[in-house]
Steps between C-alpha positions, in 0.01 A plus 500: 500500500250729663222236492726252679557750781127569527431129503756448776351787700154349468629158602671657799180681604300181458749309715481771770120495492497121526730518804274764655193286436673198654586706810142627525369143475728396787379793710138415421551137599661607828212736571242232425678254730515762773127569456427128525700469821317801641165350404594173670603689814172691495307177455675344800414804713138493376466130581644557847249781557213284380610214725508739795150626415374144468643412842334810646168404345529144631562638850219754472233272348418303821449831680257613230317167518463525878379859481243414233386192692458706818317772307257251343443324832425836661266596215324165523467542878352849459234371258383228739428751778 
C-alpha cells in the first residue's frame, strides 16, 4: 500500500509542476509579446526621428551648397588678382 501512496504523491507533484510550467510558459509568451510591442513602438519613434533629420538635412543642404559655391568663387577670384 505504501508504494501506491508514494506513486500518487509523485503523480501529484508532477501534475503541480506541469501546471507551474504551463503558467510560466504563458507568462513568458506575454512578456515576449510585450517586448515585441515595445520594439515596434521604439522603431516607429526611431523612424520618425530619422524622417525629421532627413527633412532638416534637405532644408540645410541648399544653404551648404550656396556657402561652398560662394567660398569657391571667392577663392577663385582671389587667385586671379
